Every structure is written in C-alpha cells, then in structure tokens.
mmCIF file of the N, C-alpha and C atoms, coordinates in Angstrom:
data_MODEL
# 
_entry.id   MODEL 
# 
loop_
_atom_site.group_PDB 
_atom_site.id 
_atom_site.type_symbol 
_atom_site.label_atom_id 
_atom_site.label_alt_id 
_atom_site.label_comp_id 
_atom_site.label_asym_id 
_atom_site.label_entity_id 
_atom_site.label_seq_id 
_atom_site.pdbx_PDB_ins_code 
_atom_site.Cartn_x 
_atom_site.Cartn_y 
_atom_site.Cartn_z 
_atom_site.occupancy 
_atom_site.B_iso_or_equiv 
_atom_site.pdbx_formal_charge 
_atom_site.auth_seq_id 
_atom_site.auth_comp_id 
_atom_site.auth_asym_id 
_atom_site.auth_atom_id 
_atom_site.pdbx_PDB_model_num 
ATOM 1   N N  . MET A 1 1  ? 98.836 28.501 92.811  1.00 0.00 ? 1  MET A N  1 
ATOM 2   C CA . MET A 1 1  ? 97.526 29.039 93.127  1.00 0.00 ? 1  MET A CA 1 
ATOM 3   C C  . MET A 1 1  ? 97.628 30.562 93.295  1.00 0.00 ? 1  MET A C  1 
ATOM 4   N N  . PRO A 1 2  ? 96.722 31.310 92.685  1.00 0.00 ? 2  PRO A N  1 
ATOM 5   C CA . PRO A 1 2  ? 96.833 32.768 92.770  1.00 0.00 ? 2  PRO A CA 1 
ATOM 6   C C  . PRO A 1 2  ? 96.476 33.295 94.149  1.00 0.00 ? 2  PRO A C  1 
ATOM 7   N N  . LYS A 1 3  ? 96.945 34.502 94.387  1.00 0.00 ? 3  LYS A N  1 
ATOM 8   C CA . LYS A 1 3  ? 96.628 35.151 95.652  1.00 0.00 ? 3  LYS A CA 1 
ATOM 9   C C  . LYS A 1 3  ? 95.158 35.545 95.665  1.00 0.00 ? 3  LYS A C  1 
ATOM 10  N N  . ILE A 1 4  ? 94.564 35.594 96.854  1.00 0.00 ? 4  ILE A N  1 
ATOM 11  C CA . ILE A 1 4  ? 93.161 36.000 97.004  1.00 0.00 ? 4  ILE A CA 1 
ATOM 12  C C  . ILE A 1 4  ? 93.131 37.493 97.266  1.00 0.00 ? 4  ILE A C  1 
ATOM 13  N N  . LYS A 1 5  ? 92.238 38.184 96.587  1.00 0.00 ? 5  LYS A N  1 
ATOM 14  C CA . LYS A 1 5  ? 92.131 39.623 96.809  1.00 0.00 ? 5  LYS A CA 1 
ATOM 15  C C  . LYS A 1 5  ? 91.368 39.919 98.095  1.00 0.00 ? 5  LYS A C  1 
ATOM 16  N N  . THR A 1 6  ? 91.839 40.923 98.798  1.00 0.00 ? 6  THR A N  1 
ATOM 17  C CA . THR A 1 6  ? 91.161 41.403 100.002 1.00 0.00 ? 6  THR A CA 1 
ATOM 18  C C  . THR A 1 6  ? 90.045 42.336 99.589  1.00 0.00 ? 6  THR A C  1 
ATOM 19  N N  . ARG A 1 7  ? 88.903 42.234 100.247 1.00 0.00 ? 7  ARG A N  1 
ATOM 20  C CA . ARG A 1 7  ? 87.821 43.192 100.007 1.00 0.00 ? 7  ARG A CA 1 
ATOM 21  C C  . ARG A 1 7  ? 88.194 44.490 100.710 1.00 0.00 ? 7  ARG A C  1 
ATOM 22  N N  . ARG A 1 8  ? 88.471 45.535 99.950  1.00 0.00 ? 8  ARG A N  1 
ATOM 23  C CA . ARG A 1 8  ? 88.979 46.775 100.511 1.00 0.00 ? 8  ARG A CA 1 
ATOM 24  C C  . ARG A 1 8  ? 87.967 47.437 101.446 1.00 0.00 ? 8  ARG A C  1 
ATOM 25  N N  . ALA A 1 9  ? 86.680 47.304 101.153 1.00 0.00 ? 9  ALA A N  1 
ATOM 26  C CA . ALA A 1 9  ? 85.654 47.895 102.026 1.00 0.00 ? 9  ALA A CA 1 
ATOM 27  C C  . ALA A 1 9  ? 85.706 47.269 103.410 1.00 0.00 ? 9  ALA A C  1 
ATOM 28  N N  . ALA A 1 10 ? 85.923 45.956 103.472 1.00 0.00 ? 10 ALA A N  1 
ATOM 29  C CA . ALA A 1 10 ? 86.009 45.272 104.762 1.00 0.00 ? 10 ALA A CA 1 
ATOM 30  C C  . ALA A 1 10 ? 87.310 45.635 105.468 1.00 0.00 ? 10 ALA A C  1 
ATOM 31  N N  . ALA A 1 11 ? 88.385 45.793 104.718 1.00 0.00 ? 11 ALA A N  1 
ATOM 32  C CA . ALA A 1 11 ? 89.679 46.117 105.319 1.00 0.00 ? 11 ALA A CA 1 
ATOM 33  C C  . ALA A 1 11 ? 89.640 47.479 106.002 1.00 0.00 ? 11 ALA A C  1 
ATOM 34  N N  . LYS A 1 12 ? 88.815 48.385 105.480 1.00 0.00 ? 12 LYS A N  1 
ATOM 35  C CA . LYS A 1 12 ? 88.702 49.713 106.077 1.00 0.00 ? 12 LYS A CA 1 
ATOM 36  C C  . LYS A 1 12 ? 87.832 49.704 107.327 1.00 0.00 ? 12 LYS A C  1 
ATOM 37  N N  . ARG A 1 13 ? 87.020 48.682 107.504 1.00 0.00 ? 13 ARG A N  1 
ATOM 38  C CA . ARG A 1 13 ? 86.053 48.652 108.606 1.00 0.00 ? 13 ARG A CA 1 
ATOM 39  C C  . ARG A 1 13 ? 86.442 47.739 109.760 1.00 0.00 ? 13 ARG A C  1 
ATOM 40  N N  . PHE A 1 14 ? 87.287 46.760 109.516 1.00 0.00 ? 14 PHE A N  1 
ATOM 41  C CA . PHE A 1 14 ? 87.632 45.783 110.546 1.00 0.00 ? 14 PHE A CA 1 
ATOM 42  C C  . PHE A 1 14 ? 89.136 45.729 110.768 1.00 0.00 ? 14 PHE A C  1 
ATOM 43  N N  . THR A 1 15 ? 89.541 45.542 112.025 1.00 0.00 ? 15 THR A N  1 
ATOM 44  C CA . THR A 1 15 ? 90.934 45.260 112.352 1.00 0.00 ? 15 THR A CA 1 
ATOM 45  C C  . THR A 1 15 ? 90.964 43.989 113.194 1.00 0.00 ? 15 THR A C  1 
ATOM 46  N N  . VAL A 1 16 ? 92.042 43.249 113.089 1.00 0.00 ? 16 VAL A N  1 
ATOM 47  C CA . VAL A 1 16 ? 92.149 41.975 113.788 1.00 0.00 ? 16 VAL A CA 1 
ATOM 48  C C  . VAL A 1 16 ? 92.834 42.194 115.129 1.00 0.00 ? 16 VAL A C  1 
ATOM 49  N N  . THR A 1 17 ? 92.278 41.613 116.189 1.00 0.00 ? 17 THR A N  1 
ATOM 50  C CA . THR A 1 17 ? 92.885 41.684 117.511 1.00 0.00 ? 17 THR A CA 1 
ATOM 51  C C  . THR A 1 17 ? 93.951 40.597 117.632 1.00 0.00 ? 17 THR A C  1 
ATOM 52  N N  . GLY A 1 18 ? 94.676 40.608 118.713 1.00 0.00 ? 18 GLY A N  1 
ATOM 53  C CA . GLY A 1 18 ? 95.720 39.610 118.926 1.00 0.00 ? 18 GLY A CA 1 
ATOM 54  C C  . GLY A 1 18 ? 95.188 38.204 119.032 1.00 0.00 ? 18 GLY A C  1 
ATOM 55  N N  . SER A 1 19 ? 93.948 38.075 119.538 1.00 0.00 ? 19 SER A N  1 
ATOM 56  C CA . SER A 1 19 ? 93.357 36.742 119.690 1.00 0.00 ? 19 SER A CA 1 
ATOM 57  C C  . SER A 1 19 ? 92.622 36.296 118.426 1.00 0.00 ? 19 SER A C  1 
ATOM 58  N N  . GLY A 1 20 ? 92.663 37.109 117.361 1.00 0.00 ? 20 GLY A N  1 
ATOM 59  C CA . GLY A 1 20 ? 92.059 36.702 116.094 1.00 0.00 ? 20 GLY A CA 1 
ATOM 60  C C  . GLY A 1 20 ? 90.622 37.139 115.913 1.00 0.00 ? 20 GLY A C  1 
ATOM 61  N N  . GLU A 1 21 ? 90.089 37.948 116.832 1.00 0.00 ? 21 GLU A N  1 
ATOM 62  C CA . GLU A 1 21 ? 88.725 38.443 116.662 1.00 0.00 ? 21 GLU A CA 1 
ATOM 63  C C  . GLU A 1 21 ? 88.765 39.725 115.838 1.00 0.00 ? 21 GLU A C  1 
ATOM 64  N N  . PHE A 1 22 ? 87.603 40.141 115.340 1.00 0.00 ? 22 PHE A N  1 
ATOM 65  C CA . PHE A 1 22 ? 87.541 41.325 114.497 1.00 0.00 ? 22 PHE A CA 1 
ATOM 66  C C  . PHE A 1 22 ? 86.914 42.483 115.251 1.00 0.00 ? 22 PHE A C  1 
ATOM 67  N N  . LYS A 1 23 ? 87.651 43.584 115.301 1.00 0.00 ? 23 LYS A N  1 
ATOM 68  C CA . LYS A 1 23 ? 87.190 44.789 115.980 1.00 0.00 ? 23 LYS A CA 1 
ATOM 69  C C  . LYS A 1 23 ? 86.490 45.676 114.956 1.00 0.00 ? 23 LYS A C  1 
ATOM 70  N N  . ARG A 1 24 ? 85.384 46.290 115.368 1.00 0.00 ? 24 ARG A N  1 
ATOM 71  C CA . ARG A 1 24 ? 84.621 47.154 114.461 1.00 0.00 ? 24 ARG A CA 1 
ATOM 72  C C  . ARG A 1 24 ? 84.167 48.394 115.209 1.00 0.00 ? 24 ARG A C  1 
ATOM 73  N N  . ASN A 1 25 ? 83.818 49.431 114.451 1.00 0.00 ? 25 ASN A N  1 
ATOM 74  C CA . ASN A 1 25 ? 83.237 50.625 115.037 1.00 0.00 ? 25 ASN A CA 1 
ATOM 75  C C  . ASN A 1 25 ? 81.722 50.496 115.057 1.00 0.00 ? 25 ASN A C  1 
ATOM 76  N N  . LYS A 1 26 ? 81.091 51.205 115.969 1.00 0.00 ? 26 LYS A N  1 
ATOM 77  C CA . LYS A 1 26 ? 79.639 51.134 116.084 1.00 0.00 ? 26 LYS A CA 1 
ATOM 78  C C  . LYS A 1 26 ? 78.971 52.075 115.092 1.00 0.00 ? 26 LYS A C  1 
ATOM 79  N N  . ALA A 1 27 ? 77.763 51.739 114.709 1.00 0.00 ? 27 ALA A N  1 
ATOM 80  C CA . ALA A 1 27 ? 76.993 52.543 113.757 1.00 0.00 ? 27 ALA A CA 1 
ATOM 81  C C  . ALA A 1 27 ? 76.219 53.639 114.493 1.00 0.00 ? 27 ALA A C  1 
ATOM 82  N N  . PHE A 1 28 ? 75.525 54.467 113.742 1.00 0.00 ? 28 PHE A N  1 
ATOM 83  C CA . PHE A 1 28 ? 74.626 55.530 114.249 1.00 0.00 ? 28 PHE A CA 1 
ATOM 84  C C  . PHE A 1 28 ? 75.374 56.686 114.904 1.00 0.00 ? 28 PHE A C  1 
ATOM 85  N N  . LYS A 1 29 ? 76.589 56.980 114.459 1.00 0.00 ? 29 LYS A N  1 
ATOM 86  C CA . LYS A 1 29 ? 77.353 58.076 115.059 1.00 0.00 ? 29 LYS A CA 1 
ATOM 87  C C  . LYS A 1 29 ? 77.662 59.167 114.035 1.00 0.00 ? 29 LYS A C  1 
ATOM 88  N N  . SER A 1 30 ? 77.039 59.136 112.856 1.00 0.00 ? 30 SER A N  1 
ATOM 89  C CA . SER A 1 30 ? 77.449 60.070 111.811 1.00 0.00 ? 30 SER A CA 1 
ATOM 90  C C  . SER A 1 30 ? 76.592 61.330 111.724 1.00 0.00 ? 30 SER A C  1 
ATOM 91  N N  . HIS A 1 31 ? 75.300 61.236 111.966 1.00 0.00 ? 31 HIS A N  1 
ATOM 92  C CA . HIS A 1 31 ? 74.450 62.429 111.869 1.00 0.00 ? 31 HIS A CA 1 
ATOM 93  C C  . HIS A 1 31 ? 73.235 62.260 112.766 1.00 0.00 ? 31 HIS A C  1 
ATOM 94  N N  . ILE A 1 32 ? 72.400 63.302 112.826 1.00 0.00 ? 32 ILE A N  1 
ATOM 95  C CA . ILE A 1 32 ? 71.239 63.380 113.733 1.00 0.00 ? 32 ILE A CA 1 
ATOM 96  C C  . ILE A 1 32 ? 71.707 63.141 115.177 1.00 0.00 ? 32 ILE A C  1 
ATOM 97  N N  . LEU A 1 33 ? 72.707 63.910 115.591 1.00 0.00 ? 33 LEU A N  1 
ATOM 98  C CA . LEU A 1 33 ? 73.306 63.699 116.900 1.00 0.00 ? 33 LEU A CA 1 
ATOM 99  C C  . LEU A 1 33 ? 72.656 64.536 117.993 1.00 0.00 ? 33 LEU A C  1 
ATOM 100 N N  . GLU A 1 34 ? 71.863 65.537 117.626 1.00 0.00 ? 34 GLU A N  1 
ATOM 101 C CA . GLU A 1 34 ? 71.268 66.420 118.638 1.00 0.00 ? 34 GLU A CA 1 
ATOM 102 C C  . GLU A 1 34 ? 70.320 65.679 119.560 1.00 0.00 ? 34 GLU A C  1 
ATOM 103 N N  . LYS A 1 35 ? 69.568 64.761 119.005 1.00 0.00 ? 35 LYS A N  1 
ATOM 104 C CA . LYS A 1 35 ? 68.566 64.063 119.820 1.00 0.00 ? 35 LYS A CA 1 
ATOM 105 C C  . LYS A 1 35 ? 69.150 62.907 120.629 1.00 0.00 ? 35 LYS A C  1 
ATOM 106 N N  . LYS A 1 36 ? 70.383 62.530 120.352 1.00 0.00 ? 36 LYS A N  1 
ATOM 107 C CA . LYS A 1 36 ? 71.009 61.444 121.088 1.00 0.00 ? 36 LYS A CA 1 
ATOM 108 C C  . LYS A 1 36 ? 71.686 62.003 122.334 1.00 0.00 ? 36 LYS A C  1 
ATOM 109 N N  . SER A 1 37 ? 71.569 61.264 123.426 1.00 0.00 ? 37 SER A N  1 
ATOM 110 C CA . SER A 1 37 ? 72.114 61.741 124.693 1.00 0.00 ? 37 SER A CA 1 
ATOM 111 C C  . SER A 1 37 ? 73.649 61.656 124.669 1.00 0.00 ? 37 SER A C  1 
ATOM 112 N N  . PRO A 1 38 ? 74.321 62.477 125.483 1.00 0.00 ? 38 PRO A N  1 
ATOM 113 C CA . PRO A 1 38 ? 75.779 62.409 125.549 1.00 0.00 ? 38 PRO A CA 1 
ATOM 114 C C  . PRO A 1 38 ? 76.286 61.029 125.945 1.00 0.00 ? 38 PRO A C  1 
ATOM 115 N N  . LYS A 1 39 ? 75.561 60.368 126.836 1.00 0.00 ? 39 LYS A N  1 
ATOM 116 C CA . LYS A 1 39 ? 75.963 59.018 127.260 1.00 0.00 ? 39 LYS A CA 1 
ATOM 117 C C  . LYS A 1 39 ? 75.915 58.050 126.081 1.00 0.00 ? 39 LYS A C  1 
ATOM 118 N N  . ARG A 1 40 ? 74.853 58.153 125.289 1.00 0.00 ? 40 ARG A N  1 
ATOM 119 C CA . ARG A 1 40 ? 74.710 57.260 124.141 1.00 0.00 ? 40 ARG A CA 1 
ATOM 120 C C  . ARG A 1 40 ? 75.811 57.525 123.105 1.00 0.00 ? 40 ARG A C  1 
ATOM 121 N N  . LYS A 1 41 ? 76.107 58.802 122.855 1.00 0.00 ? 41 LYS A N  1 
ATOM 122 C CA . LYS A 1 41 ? 77.154 59.143 121.893 1.00 0.00 ? 41 LYS A CA 1 
ATOM 123 C C  . LYS A 1 41 ? 78.530 58.711 122.397 1.00 0.00 ? 41 LYS A C  1 
ATOM 124 N N  . ARG A 1 42 ? 78.752 58.828 123.692 1.00 0.00 ? 42 ARG A N  1 
ATOM 125 C CA . ARG A 1 42 ? 80.019 58.411 124.277 1.00 0.00 ? 42 ARG A CA 1 
ATOM 126 C C  . ARG A 1 42 ? 80.209 56.900 124.127 1.00 0.00 ? 42 ARG A C  1 
ATOM 127 N N  . ASN A 1 43 ? 79.133 56.140 124.346 1.00 0.00 ? 43 ASN A N  1 
ATOM 128 C CA . ASN A 1 43 ? 79.228 54.685 124.206 1.00 0.00 ? 43 ASN A CA 1 
ATOM 129 C C  . ASN A 1 43 ? 79.392 54.254 122.754 1.00 0.00 ? 43 ASN A C  1 
ATOM 130 N N  . LEU A 1 44 ? 78.916 55.058 121.819 1.00 0.00 ? 44 LEU A N  1 
ATOM 131 C CA . LEU A 1 44 ? 79.086 54.734 120.406 1.00 0.00 ? 44 LEU A CA 1 
ATOM 132 C C  . LEU A 1 44 ? 80.539 54.913 119.953 1.00 0.00 ? 44 LEU A C  1 
ATOM 133 N N  . ARG A 1 45 ? 81.325 55.676 120.720 1.00 0.00 ? 45 ARG A N  1 
ATOM 134 C CA . ARG A 1 45 ? 82.731 55.876 120.382 1.00 0.00 ? 45 ARG A CA 1 
ATOM 135 C C  . ARG A 1 45 ? 83.550 54.605 120.584 1.00 0.00 ? 45 ARG A C  1 
ATOM 136 N N  . LYS A 1 46 ? 83.153 53.793 121.542 1.00 0.00 ? 46 LYS A N  1 
ATOM 137 C CA . LYS A 1 46 ? 83.934 52.604 121.888 1.00 0.00 ? 46 LYS A CA 1 
ATOM 138 C C  . LYS A 1 46 ? 83.827 51.550 120.785 1.00 0.00 ? 46 LYS A C  1 
ATOM 139 N N  . ALA A 1 47 ? 84.906 50.850 120.578 1.00 0.00 ? 47 ALA A N  1 
ATOM 140 C CA . ALA A 1 47 ? 84.916 49.791 119.574 1.00 0.00 ? 47 ALA A CA 1 
ATOM 141 C C  . ALA A 1 47 ? 84.182 48.562 120.114 1.00 0.00 ? 47 ALA A C  1 
ATOM 142 N N  . ALA A 1 48 ? 83.695 47.750 119.210 1.00 0.00 ? 48 ALA A N  1 
ATOM 143 C CA . ALA A 1 48 ? 83.008 46.502 119.572 1.00 0.00 ? 48 ALA A CA 1 
ATOM 144 C C  . ALA A 1 48 ? 83.623 45.376 118.745 1.00 0.00 ? 48 ALA A C  1 
ATOM 145 N N  . LEU A 1 49 ? 83.277 44.155 119.083 1.00 0.00 ? 49 LEU A N  1 
ATOM 146 C CA . LEU A 1 49 ? 83.748 43.001 118.334 1.00 0.00 ? 49 LEU A CA 1 
ATOM 147 C C  . LEU A 1 49 ? 82.648 42.512 117.396 1.00 0.00 ? 49 LEU A C  1 
ATOM 148 N N  . ALA A 1 50 ? 83.053 42.012 116.244 1.00 0.00 ? 50 ALA A N  1 
ATOM 149 C CA . ALA A 1 50 ? 82.098 41.414 115.320 1.00 0.00 ? 50 ALA A CA 1 
ATOM 150 C C  . ALA A 1 50 ? 81.519 40.157 115.962 1.00 0.00 ? 50 ALA A C  1 
ATOM 151 N N  . THR A 1 51 ? 80.248 39.904 115.742 1.00 0.00 ? 51 THR A N  1 
ATOM 152 C CA . THR A 1 51 ? 79.590 38.757 116.358 1.00 0.00 ? 51 THR A CA 1 
ATOM 153 C C  . THR A 1 51 ? 80.107 37.450 115.761 1.00 0.00 ? 51 THR A C  1 
ATOM 154 N N  . ALA A 1 52 ? 79.853 36.374 116.463 1.00 0.00 ? 52 ALA A N  1 
ATOM 155 C CA . ALA A 1 52 ? 80.284 35.057 115.987 1.00 0.00 ? 52 ALA A CA 1 
ATOM 156 C C  . ALA A 1 52 ? 79.620 34.703 114.667 1.00 0.00 ? 52 ALA A C  1 
ATOM 157 N N  . ALA A 1 53 ? 78.385 35.177 114.465 1.00 0.00 ? 53 ALA A N  1 
ATOM 158 C CA . ALA A 1 53 ? 77.669 34.895 113.228 1.00 0.00 ? 53 ALA A CA 1 
ATOM 159 C C  . ALA A 1 53 ? 78.349 35.559 112.030 1.00 0.00 ? 53 ALA A C  1 
ATOM 160 N N  . ASP A 1 54 ? 78.963 36.719 112.241 1.00 0.00 ? 54 ASP A N  1 
ATOM 161 C CA . ASP A 1 54 ? 79.609 37.444 111.145 1.00 0.00 ? 54 ASP A CA 1 
ATOM 162 C C  . ASP A 1 54 ? 81.082 37.101 110.986 1.00 0.00 ? 54 ASP A C  1 
ATOM 163 N N  . LYS A 1 55 ? 81.659 36.424 111.959 1.00 0.00 ? 55 LYS A N  1 
ATOM 164 C CA . LYS A 1 55 ? 83.104 36.196 111.964 1.00 0.00 ? 55 LYS A CA 1 
ATOM 165 C C  . LYS A 1 55 ? 83.578 35.443 110.721 1.00 0.00 ? 55 LYS A C  1 
ATOM 166 N N  . ASN A 1 56 ? 82.851 34.405 110.320 1.00 0.00 ? 56 ASN A N  1 
ATOM 167 C CA . ASN A 1 56 ? 83.260 33.632 109.143 1.00 0.00 ? 56 ASN A CA 1 
ATOM 168 C C  . ASN A 1 56 ? 83.185 34.450 107.870 1.00 0.00 ? 56 ASN A C  1 
ATOM 169 N N  . ARG A 1 57 ? 82.152 35.309 107.761 1.00 0.00 ? 57 ARG A N  1 
ATOM 170 C CA . ARG A 1 57 ? 82.036 36.149 106.571 1.00 0.00 ? 57 ARG A CA 1 
ATOM 171 C C  . ARG A 1 57 ? 83.163 37.166 106.491 1.00 0.00 ? 57 ARG A C  1 
ATOM 172 N N  . VAL A 1 58 ? 83.510 37.758 107.632 1.00 0.00 ? 58 VAL A N  1 
ATOM 173 C CA . VAL A 1 58 ? 84.586 38.748 107.661 1.00 0.00 ? 58 VAL A CA 1 
ATOM 174 C C  . VAL A 1 58 ? 85.917 38.069 107.361 1.00 0.00 ? 58 VAL A C  1 
ATOM 175 N N  . LYS A 1 59 ? 86.111 36.889 107.887 1.00 0.00 ? 59 LYS A N  1 
ATOM 176 C CA . LYS A 1 59 ? 87.353 36.152 107.652 1.00 0.00 ? 59 LYS A CA 1 
ATOM 177 C C  . LYS A 1 59 ? 87.530 35.841 106.166 1.00 0.00 ? 59 LYS A C  1 
ATOM 178 N N  . ARG A 1 60 ? 86.432 35.550 105.469 1.00 0.00 ? 60 ARG A N  1 
ATOM 179 C CA . ARG A 1 60 ? 86.499 35.279 104.044 1.00 0.00 ? 60 ARG A CA 1 
ATOM 180 C C  . ARG A 1 60 ? 86.846 36.551 103.251 1.00 0.00 ? 60 ARG A C  1 
ATOM 181 N N  . MET A 1 61 ? 86.369 37.703 103.754 1.00 0.00 ? 61 MET A N  1 
ATOM 182 C CA . MET A 1 61 ? 86.654 38.961 103.061 1.00 0.00 ? 61 MET A CA 1 
ATOM 183 C C  . MET A 1 61 ? 88.074 39.447 103.313 1.00 0.00 ? 61 MET A C  1 
ATOM 184 N N  . LEU A 1 62 ? 88.665 39.035 104.444 1.00 0.00 ? 62 LEU A N  1 
ATOM 185 C CA . LEU A 1 62 ? 90.025 39.443 104.793 1.00 0.00 ? 62 LEU A CA 1 
ATOM 186 C C  . LEU A 1 62 ? 90.908 38.196 104.904 1.00 0.00 ? 62 LEU A C  1 
ATOM 187 N N  . PRO A 1 63 ? 91.319 37.623 103.793 1.00 0.00 ? 63 PRO A N  1 
ATOM 188 C CA . PRO A 1 63 ? 92.011 36.340 103.849 1.00 0.00 ? 63 PRO A CA 1 
ATOM 189 C C  . PRO A 1 63 ? 93.383 36.391 104.516 1.00 0.00 ? 63 PRO A C  1 
ATOM 190 N N  . TYR A 1 64 ? 94.038 37.563 104.536 1.00 0.00 ? 64 TYR A N  1 
ATOM 191 C CA . TYR A 1 64 ? 95.388 37.630 105.093 1.00 0.00 ? 64 TYR A CA 1 
ATOM 192 C C  . TYR A 1 64 ? 95.426 38.366 106.420 1.00 0.00 ? 64 TYR A C  1 
ATOM 193 N N  . ALA A 1 65 ? 94.281 38.550 107.048 1.00 0.00 ? 65 ALA A N  1 
ATOM 194 C CA . ALA A 1 65 ? 94.222 39.264 108.325 1.00 0.00 ? 65 ALA A CA 1 
ATOM 195 C C  . ALA A 1 65 ? 94.456 38.307 109.479 1.00 0.00 ? 65 ALA A C  1 
# 
C-alpha cells in the first residue's frame, strides 16, 4: 500500500501535542492592529487547540502526525 501524502498547508498550521490534540495559532493577528486593544492582541498570541469538530479533518490531512 502506498504512503499517504501529508497536506503541506495543514502541516504548517498545526502541531501535535503529547496527548494527540492539535495546536493552532489564532486568526486576526496579521493586519488592522491599531484598532485592536493591547489585551486582545496579547491574547491572540497564545496558541489554541483545534476543536473536536475539526479534529478528524486535521487528522486526515496529517496522517503521520
């Protein structure tokens, strides 16, 4: 059986934690930052986990993660 290709776009966006969950960065941090409060921008820096609804889709895109 041939190897499954990893979706490179997903590999750049998600990392796997020790417990098998997928860590992701938050959106809305790239531009139009003047109107966003420092607290909001600071919280956008922190990583988040992919939701349970997306976990199966991400797992399919990263077969060897």
